[in-house]
Phi, psi and omega in degrees: 000140181255154169271132178254129180237132184259135174290162180299322178299313179301307184302316177302315176293325185286331176289332174285345182282152179294168191291322179297311183298321178293315172304315172302313177292318180298315181299320171303312182296318187296338172297340179292340175309311190267326181221090186283004180235054179299163179293334179276010181258159182232129173286128182261312175171206187233151172222111190059240181253002181274143175267136181250141184224161169247138178236119178277129179224087177061231179284350182259154178234142176240128171258132187217158179239148184249118176262091187299319181296323174274352188058048183239135172252112175261111175288111178278317182205140171227129185199174170300151178318300181294341183258343186293343181262008183285000000 
């Protein structure tokens, strides 16, 4: 089981969401605890030894890193599709 940690940027965006959207995004991200490599995630690349993935949640995208040694999923950024890659 992995620990899910949110970056400051991801937390700030999540606070701005309406209640229904926030619940949907939180529940989908919470699933990463048990399976950090779901079928609908896409490998984007590497940064140092961390793998970076994109996770689609409706109109939203979550970018996350997997720190395999520490068993941590770091949610780097959550945003609407056009803005998440900036």
